[in-house]
N, C-alpha and C positions, 0 to 999 in steps of 0.2 A: 539660679544664681550660684556664683564659686563661693568656696569657701571661703576665699578672704573678703569676698564681698559681705557675706553675712557676720563675718568678725568684724568688721568694719561698723556694722549696723549695730552689733551688740555694743560695741565700745561707744559711737555714737549716741545710742539711745541714754546714757547715763547722763551725757551733759550737752550733745547736739555736734551737728560736724565740725562748724567753726571752731570752737574753742578746743577741739580735739587733738589737733597737732601741737598745740601749744602746751598743752597739759603733758602730751609724751613726752615732749622735749625736755621740760622740764622736771617728770620723773628721771628721764634717763641721765639729766647732768646733777639731780641731786642723789642718784641712786651710787655715785661714785662714792658718797661717803660713807663708811661703814656704820652698821647701827648703833655701835657704841658711840659714835659721835652725833649722827642724827638719827633717831629712831623714825619707825615708820608712820606714829601719831604724828610726829613733829614735820615729819615731810608732808603728809596729807595734808595738816595747816597751813604751811608754807604755802603750799600750791593751791589750796581754798583760796586765801588772801589772795592771790596774786591772780590767778583766775576771776575772782570777784570783782577786783578793781579793774583789770585790763577790759572786761568785757562788761563791767555794769551789770552783775549779774548778783545772784542771790543763792548759788550752790549750797549745799549743806555738806556739812563733814562727812555724812554717810554717803553720800551721792560722789565724792572725790575718795572716801576708801573703797569701795567699790568698784570705782572705773582704775584706781592703783592696783588693786587687788588683780583685774582682769589683764591690766598692762603686764604686770608681772608675771601671771601666767602664761601670756603670748609674749612673751620678750623678741622673739626673732621675728614675729610679723610686724611687731611695733617700731624695731627696729629697720626692717624694709621700709613701712610706710613712713619714717623718719625722712629716710633716704630719698624715698621718691616724691614727699612732699618739698623738701628742698631743691632736689631737680626740678620741679614742675613751677618750682617760684624764681627759678634763674633766668 
């Protein structure tokens, strides 16, 4: 198993593979705002609300914070993941 597959599995283990691209895109979009405008806690709450509404789920703030921290630590992988997810949808 490649490192990319292992990393994907770690990220997906937080919330599952279906909502993962959605959360990654939201994280990237919201990360444009500086922490003085949107704190990481606020960003996690926005993502939690959005993903729970869209996927009719009940992810906790702890799950979302864990995932967003993992995304932040692996940002180059996430950028490639989003790029490839977009290409496969076209």
